[in-house]
Phi, psi and omega in degrees: 000132182292150174269136179249151180251131177296135177241337177216134175254131182240303186049052182245148179297140174226161168257145181244160181239130173241137175293327175225138182302143178299144178296317179239111183301324184272001175223066189281154170279180176296132178289168179269344180192174178212154177241121181224129181052039177080001180250136179265130177243129173272131177277119183265340182201135171266114184274328183197150178219143176201164178238154177226110180259024178296141177269130185244160174058223183293342179283344186296331185238023183258022180224151172296147183305320181292326177285323179296325179296318178292316181297330181291343180259337181227001176086170175212175186309123176064017180239128174132153176227140176251116184258145179221128173260118189231153171253136182249171186298343176277355182093351180287155177242128182233156164252128177236159176212155175252122178260117183287349185294137173291139179257358180161177182300323181267002178231068184274343189270359183086179184217158177259146180222144168270113185278304183197164174256143182238161172223000000 
């Protein structure tokens, strides 16, 4: 698998498109498309996928070590990111991620972000 080099960092909110709704909202598969800055991109290929269940900020130290070890492999409530390296219909390659963290009472489902563009 080729190595890609980051050329632009964004870390901006995006909306995603699924042809069929994910079975588990908090553990989503790669989306079929995304909307960023008013432009729709169709995802033509998922190049790579990974998860990161690291606890950040104030969540980093609020668990017993033995529980934190288990949570680091399968996640826990509102903790974790699902990353996708994707190729879109314009030929560009992006990394996007879904952050499971609640952002407030009215934003319980987490959010999607465009992390960076690669070449």
